[in-house]
KOLGU-432047 format. One line per field, with one value per residue (C-alpha): residue in three letters; x, y, z. Coordinates in Angstrom, 1 decimal. Each point is the difference from the previous one (the first is absolute). Layout:
! KOLGU-432047
migu	[ALA/...]
x	[X/...]
y	[Y/...]
z	[Z/...]
***
This chain:
! KOLGU-432047
migu	[UNK/UNK/UNK/UNK/UNK/UNK/UNK/UNK/UNK/UNK/UNK/UNK/UNK/UNK/UNK/UNK/UNK/UNK/UNK/UNK/UNK/UNK/UNK/UNK/UNK/UNK/UNK/UNK/UNK/UNK/UNK/UNK/UNK/UNK/UNK/UNK/UNK/UNK/UNK/UNK/UNK/UNK/UNK/UNK/UNK/UNK/UNK/UNK/UNK/UNK/UNK/UNK/UNK/UNK/UNK/UNK/UNK/UNK/UNK/UNK/UNK/UNK/UNK/UNK/UNK/UNK/UNK/UNK/UNK/UNK/UNK/UNK/UNK/UNK/UNK/UNK/UNK/UNK/UNK/UNK/UNK/UNK/UNK/UNK/UNK/UNK/UNK/UNK/UNK/UNK/UNK/UNK/UNK/UNK/UNK/UNK/UNK/UNK/UNK/UNK/UNK/UNK/UNK/UNK/UNK/UNK/UNK/UNK/UNK/UNK/UNK/UNK/UNK/UNK/UNK/UNK/UNK/UNK/UNK/UNK/UNK/UNK/UNK/UNK/UNK/UNK/UNK/UNK/UNK/UNK/UNK/UNK/UNK/UNK/UNK/UNK/UNK/UNK/UNK/UNK/UNK/UNK/UNK/UNK/UNK/UNK/UNK/UNK/UNK/UNK/UNK/UNK/UNK/UNK/UNK/UNK/UNK/UNK/UNK/UNK/UNK/UNK/UNK/UNK/UNK/UNK/UNK/UNK/UNK/UNK/UNK/UNK/UNK/UNK/UNK/UNK/UNK/UNK/UNK/UNK/UNK/UNK/UNK/UNK/UNK/UNK/UNK/UNK/UNK/UNK/UNK/UNK/UNK/UNK/UNK/UNK/UNK/UNK/UNK/UNK/UNK/UNK/UNK/UNK/UNK/UNK/UNK/UNK/UNK/UNK/UNK/UNK/UNK/UNK/UNK/UNK/UNK/UNK/UNK/UNK/UNK/UNK/UNK/UNK/UNK/UNK/UNK/UNK/UNK/UNK/UNK/UNK/UNK/UNK/UNK/UNK/UNK/UNK/UNK/UNK/UNK/UNK/UNK/UNK/UNK/UNK/UNK/UNK/UNK/UNK/UNK/UNK/UNK/UNK/UNK/UNK/UNK/UNK/UNK/UNK/UNK/UNK/UNK/UNK/UNK/UNK/UNK/UNK/UNK/UNK/UNK/UNK/UNK/UNK/UNK/UNK/UNK/UNK/UNK/UNK/UNK/UNK/UNK/UNK/UNK/UNK/UNK/UNK/UNK/UNK/UNK/UNK/UNK/UNK/UNK/UNK/UNK/UNK/UNK/UNK/UNK/UNK/UNK/UNK/UNK/UNK/UNK/UNK/UNK/UNK/UNK/UNK/UNK/UNK/UNK/UNK/UNK/UNK/UNK/UNK/UNK/UNK/UNK/UNK/UNK/UNK/UNK/UNK/UNK/UNK/UNK]
x	[12.6/-1.2/-2.9/2.7/1.2/-3.4/-1.1/3.5/-0.6/-3.5/1.5/2.3/-2.7/-1.8/2.7/1.4/-3.7/-0.1/2.9/-0.7/-2.9/1.4/1.1/-4.0/-1.7/-3.3/0.7/-2.1/1.0/1.4/1.8/1.8/1.0/1.2/2.0/1.0/-1.4/-0.1/1.0/2.7/2.0/0.5/0.2/0.2/-3.1/-0.5/-0.5/-4.6/0.5/-1.6/-0.2/3.8/1.3/3.7/0.4/3.0/-0.6/-1.2/-1.3/-3.2/-3.1/-2.8/-1.2/3.7/0.1/-3.3/0.2/3.3/-1.8/-2.4/2.7/1.3/-2.9/-1.1/3.3/-0.2/-3.8/0.8/-2.4/-2.5/0.0/-1.2/-2.8/1.2/3.6/-0.3/-1.8/2.6/2.7/-1.8/-0.5/4.2/1.2/-1.9/0.6/3.7/-0.5/-1.7/3.2/2.5/-1.9/-1.6/-3.6/-0.2/-2.4/-2.7/-2.8/-3.9/-1.3/3.1/0.4/-3.6/0.1/3.1/-1.8/-3.4/2.2/2.0/-3.6/-1.3/-1.4/0.7/2.2/-2.6/-2.3/2.8/0.2/-3.8/0.7/3.3/-0.6/3.5/3.4/2.0/-1.1/0.4/3.3/1.7/-2.0/2.9/1.6/-3.6/0.3/3.7/-1.2/-3.7/-0.6/-2.8/-1.2/-2.2/-1.2/-2.8/2.7/2.4/-2.6/-0.3/3.9/-1.0/-2.7/2.2/2.4/-2.8/-2.1/2.1/-0.4/-2.0/-2.7/-2.4/-1.0/2.3/3.0/-0.1/-0.8/3.0/2.6/-1.6/0.3/3.9/1.0/-1.5/1.8/3.1/-0.8/-0.8/3.1/2.3/-1.4/0.4/-2.9/-0.2/-0.8/-3.3/-0.4/0.6/-2.1/-2.5/0.8/-0.1/-3.4/-1.4/1.7/-1.5/-3.6/0.4/1.5/-2.7/-2.7/2.6/-0.6/-1.7/-2.2/1.3/-1.6/2.6/0.9/0.7/3.4/-0.3/-2.4/1.9/3.4/-1.6/-1.4/3.5/2.1/-2.2/0.0/3.3/1.5/-1.7/0.8/3.1/3.6/0.2/-3.7/0.1/1.6/-3.2/-2.2/1.3/-0.4/-2.8/-2.6/1.3/1.8/3.0/-1.5/0.8/-3.6/0.3/-2.3/2.4/3.3/-0.3/-1.7/2.7/2.7/-1.2/-1.6/3.8/1.3/-2.6/1.6/3.1/2.8/3.4/-0.2/2.2/-1.7/-3.5/1.7/1.0/-3.6/-1.6/2.7/-0.9/-4.0/-0.4/-1.8/0.9/2.8/2.3/-3.0/-0.6/3.3/0.9/-3.4/1.0/3.1/-0.5/-2.7/3.0/2.9/-2.2/-0.7/3.4/2.3/3.2/0.6/-3.0/2.3/3.2/3.4/0.7/-3.5/-0.1/3.0/-0.4/-3.0/1.2/2.8/-1.5/-2.6/2.3/-2.4/1.1/-3.5/1.4/0.2/-3.7/-1.1/1.5/-1.3/-3.9/0.6/0.6/-3.5/-1.4/-1.6/1.3/-2.1]
y	[-16.3/-1.8/1.0/1.7/2.3/1.0/0.6/1.9/2.4/0.5/1.3/2.1/1.3/0.9/1.8/1.4/1.6/1.1/2.1/1.6/1.4/1.1/3.5/0.3/-1.3/1.9/2.6/1.4/0.1/3.2/-0.1/-2.8/1.5/3.0/-2.2/-2.8/0.2/-3.2/-3.0/-2.2/-1.6/0.5/3.3/1.9/1.8/3.3/3.5/-0.6/-3.9/0.3/-3.4/-1.4/3.2/-0.6/-3.3/-1.1/-1.4/-3.7/0.3/-2.5/1.0/-1.9/-1.9/-1.7/-0.4/-0.9/-2.8/-0.9/-0.4/-1.5/-2.5/-0.5/-1.1/-2.6/-1.6/0.0/-1.4/-3.0/2.0/1.5/3.2/0.3/3.5/0.7/-0.2/2.2/2.7/-0.4/0.7/2.6/2.2/-0.6/0.4/4.0/0.8/-0.9/2.2/3.0/-0.6/0.9/3.5/-2.0/0.9/-3.0/-2.0/-1.7/0.5/1.1/-3.3/-2.1/3.2/-0.2/-3.6/0.0/2.8/-1.8/-2.9/2.0/1.7/-3.4/-1.1/-3.9/-0.7/-2.0/3.4/2.4/-0.2/0.2/3.6/-0.5/0.6/1.7/-1.7/-1.2/-3.4/-0.4/2.1/-2.2/-3.6/-1.4/-2.6/-1.5/-0.1/-1.6/-2.8/-0.7/-1.8/2.0/-3.9/0.2/3.5/-0.5/-0.9/3.0/2.3/-1.8/0.9/3.5/0.2/-1.0/2.9/2.3/-0.8/2.4/3.0/-0.2/-2.7/1.4/-1.2/2.7/-0.4/-4.1/0.3/2.5/-1.9/-3.1/1.2/1.1/-3.7/-2.2/2.1/0.0/-3.8/-0.8/1.3/-1.9/-3.2/1.7/1.5/2.7/3.7/-1.1/-3.2/2.0/2.8/-2.6/-1.7/3.4/1.0/-3.4/0.3/3.5/-1.4/-2.6/2.5/2.7/-2.6/-0.4/2.0/2.9/2.1/3.3/2.4/0.2/-1.2/-3.3/-0.2/-3.5/1.6/3.6/-2.2/-1.8/2.9/2.1/-2.8/0.6/4.0/1.1/-1.6/2.1/3.2/1.5/-0.6/4.0/0.0/-3.0/1.8/2.1/-2.1/-2.4/3.3/1.4/-3.1/-2.6/1.1/0.2/0.0/-2.2/-1.7/-3.4/0.3/2.8/-0.6/-3.9/0.2/2.4/-1.6/-3.4/2.1/1.6/-4.0/-0.7/2.3/-2.6/2.9/-0.2/-1.1/3.1/2.2/-1.2/0.8/3.4/0.7/-0.8/1.8/3.2/-0.2/1.9/-1.0/-3.1/-0.6/-2.3/-2.4/-0.1/-0.7/-2.5/-2.4/0.7/-1.2/-3.1/-1.4/1.2/-1.7/-3.7/0.4/0.6/-1.6/2.3/1.4/2.2/2.6/1.9/-1.4/1.8/0.8/-2.7/0.2/4.2/-0.6/-2.7/2.5/3.1/-2.1/-1.8/-3.1/-3.4/-1.1/-3.9/-0.2/1.2/-2.6/-2.9/-1.0/0.9/-2.3/-2.9/0.5/0.1/-4.0/-1.5/-0.3]
z	[-11.5/3.5/2.4/1.8/-2.6/-0.4/3.7/0.7/-3.3/1.3/3.4/-2.0/-1.6/2.8/1.3/-3.0/-0.6/3.2/-0.5/-3.0/1.4/3.3/-1.4/-1.6/2.5/0.9/-2.2/-2.9/-3.8/-0.1/3.3/-1.6/-3.4/2.0/2.7/-3.3/-3.2/-0.5/1.7/-1.4/2.8/3.4/0.9/3.6/2.0/-1.4/1.7/-0.1/1.2/3.5/1.4/-1.2/0.4/-0.4/-0.6/-2.7/-3.5/0.3/3.3/0.7/2.0/2.2/-3.0/0.2/3.9/0.8/-3.1/1.9/3.1/-1.1/-1.8/3.7/1.6/-2.6/0.3/4.2/-0.5/-2.5/-2.7/2.4/0.7/3.6/0.4/3.5/-0.8/-3.3/2.0/2.6/-2.7/-1.9/3.3/0.9/-3.3/-0.4/3.5/-1.5/-2.7/1.5/3.0/-3.2/-0.9/-3.0/-1.6/-2.0/2.6/-0.3/-2.8/1.2/-0.1/1.8/2.2/1.2/0.2/2.3/2.2/0.5/1.2/2.2/1.2/1.1/-3.4/-0.8/-2.7/-1.7/-0.3/-0.2/-3.9/-0.8/-1.9/-1.6/-4.0/-1.3/-1.0/3.2/-0.5/-3.6/0.1/2.8/-1.1/-2.7/2.8/0.0/-3.8/0.4/2.8/-1.8/-3.4/-2.2/-1.6/3.5/-0.1/2.7/2.1/-1.5/1.3/3.2/0.6/-1.2/2.4/3.2/-1.2/-0.4/2.7/2.9/-2.0/-3.7/1.0/-2.9/-3.2/-2.0/2.2/-0.2/-3.7/-0.8/2.2/-1.8/-3.6/0.9/2.0/-2.4/-3.3/1.8/0.6/-3.4/-1.6/2.4/-1.4/-3.2/-1.4/-2.8/0.6/-1.3/2.0/2.9/-0.2/-0.4/3.1/1.5/-1.0/0.9/3.6/0.4/-1.1/3.2/2.4/-0.7/1.7/2.8/3.3/0.8/-2.6/-1.1/-2.6/-2.9/-3.5/-1.1/0.1/-2.6/-2.3/-0.2/-0.7/-2.6/-1.5/0.3/-1.8/-2.5/0.3/0.4/-3.2/-2.2/1.7/-2.0/1.6/0.7/1.9/2.4/3.1/-0.1/-0.9/3.0/2.6/-1.2/-1.1/1.5/3.3/2.2/3.4/3.0/-0.7/-1.2/-3.1/-1.3/0.7/0.1/-3.4/-1.2/0.7/-2.2/-2.6/-0.5/0.1/-3.1/-2.0/-0.6/-0.3/1.6/4.1/0.9/-2.1/1.0/3.7/-1.1/-1.5/3.1/1.9/-2.1/0.3/3.1/3.3/1.7/-2.2/1.8/0.7/-3.3/-1.3/2.8/-1.0/-3.9/1.0/2.0/-3.2/-2.8/1.9/1.5/-4.7/-1.4/2.7/0.7/-3.5/0.8/1.8/-1.6/1.4/3.4/1.1/2.5/0.9/0.9/1.7/2.1/0.6/0.6/2.8/1.4/-1.4/-1.2/-2.3/-0.2/4.0/-0.1/-3.2/0.7/3.3/-1.2/-3.3/2.2/1.3/-3.4/-0.9/-2.8/-3.3]
***
């Protein structure tokens, strides 16, 4: 398989995970069990789903849509994400979604940053409080365009993508971990190797940007990689939900995604587990899917799953990934 195959599978994995988690996002374990039992494939949003109410099976959410937005801006900028242009694009995206009547709008950190920009705060200062997973959920295009053999340079690119909304050690570390794992996978890393690179990138990222109190994503991921495999399979969902955490906080959801990757299960099964957790299921599954697709390539996904997501959402994965990969330096 070629780097293009792995990059394409990474973006497919992001969208597949997002779509699997769409009907369960922001719901509790009890609500998910009542509506769906355990997620085993694409399903329509159920009666307790408020954000994605009425959305059909295989629909994606803001995770994929904003990743596509980042991809477009990276291509326009020749590999650089211009902060001002990004801020303008985020504002336009939310206005378009609101006009459609969607409740799937900007997350808390991004919303705060955008409002600060509208209030006249300089773009360079707007993301000084952003600690949630909004940057990590949409960072896969940076992982595709940037090699992981120079982690300082990769984290530079990640920080550029975080500056508008998540310019904190927590926001950057979470996004750096996902981007680095994706990038390493594209170049042939195994799951374990990709996770090693993710932890190393998170250690660099947590020293960047504005300091905000919170657990070290690098340290917590290292711990979770050793801890979760020791838990019996039928107790893992409850353990991720209750011990690692599944909220929008980067130090919970990014760690949860990477911990699930570390289990070395079938990629589809991993994403169905992520979609069954409760909490920020769509983002956790999207981040895990990006990493698993990068590592395993197209064989990670069942026949027909990428096509179904493309058809339902009018997406063309190759149209997104091919120009991104053209920006990636060769070894």
